[in-house]
Structure formats: C-alpha cells, structure tokens
C-alpha positions, 0 to 999 in steps of 0.5 A, a space after each residue: 698129671 697131664 692126661 690123668 683127669 686131674 682137676 686143678 684150679 687156675 691157682 692154688 695158693 697158701 694164704 699166710 695170715 690164716 694158714 689156709 690153702 685157697 683155690 681160685 678159678 682165676 688169678 688174680 681172684 675174681 673178687 680182688 679189688 685193685 688198691 693203691 698204697 701211697 707213700 706219705 710224708 713222715 714215713 706214713 703209708 696210706 690208702 688215701 692219696 696225699 694231700 700235700 702237693 710236694 713232698 720228698 724223702 731222702 737218704 744217703 746210699 753207700 754201695 760199700 755198705 749195702 743193706 743186708 736182707 737178714 740180720 744174722 750170719 749165714 753162708 747161704 740164703 736161708 729158706 726162712 729169710 722171707 718170714 724173718 723179722 725185718 725191723 733191723 733194716 728200718 733202723 738204718 739211715 739208708 732205708 726208708 720205712 713207711 707204716 700204715 696206722 694199725 688196721 682195723 680190718 684184715 687185708 689180704 694181698 692176692 695178685 700182682 704188687 707193682 710199686 711205682 717210684 718217682 726218684 731223683 738221684 745224684 748217682 749214676 745208677 741206683 737200685 731199689 728194693 720195695 718190701 710189703 711187710 706185715 708189721 707185728 705189734 711191738 707187744 706181740 710174743 716172740 717165737 721161742 723156736 726162732 730165737 733158739 735156732 739163731 743161737 750159735 
C-alpha cells in the first residue's frame, strides 16, 4: 500500500469487550490514563495501594509438573487458547491468582501492560507468567459452541 495514498491510523485495534475495531492517531491512545493494579494480601487485586507494610504469598513450584496453558489435549497451540477459560489453572496449588471486587464500570486496557514483581526464591532460577484476564461471573452462560468443539 506504500505510495498508493492509503491513509492508515497509527493503530487500528480490535476491542474485544465491545467487538469493535478502533482507530487511534497515537499508541497508546492519547486519552489513555496510566493505572496501577496492586497485588494485595489474600488474593485481592485492587487499584488502591495496599495498606499493610509487609505481606507475602508463596507457592511451591515443581518444574517436573509445569502449569499448562490449556486444559484439554492438543497436538499444537490452538488459535483460540487466548480466549479460552483460564479458571482451571487457578485451582492449582502452584498458581497464585488475584481478583478484583466486581467492577462497577467498564475498564478498557489499551497500551503496554508492564508487571513488576518483587520475589524471593529458593531455586536457582524461576519463570513467572502474568496474565491479565477478564473473569466472567460464575452464572455467566456457557458458550455451547466451545463445549461442543471440545468433545472428542
């Protein structure tokens, strides 16, 4: 399209929550406001900083039993795994999950997400995976087409 007179925005992105394509003249969008989500004691996640001075969560990691990224068998990385239900992983003893209270307003994440962790490990090396996931309410109706696709 170079030299063809096409006028493209700086960023043309798909907003998953609304199922709408958005055009932005800058990235991150000019109206985006930086926010910090804090990991809090007891598995809480909040936009408010913690009030306690010291807190820690811990788990035991076993490299011989890594945390899978899907909860079904596959011979490749399925294209839909990024939108799959992730709750299976949070039931493992070697996964820490932090959840906000139910949100009163919509929240749109646009721009870089940069987790910062302060850790201590007894191992010689460690890997950390941080996922920011939209959690559906427990009473949210299941997508029958996804369930049918998983039946073997």
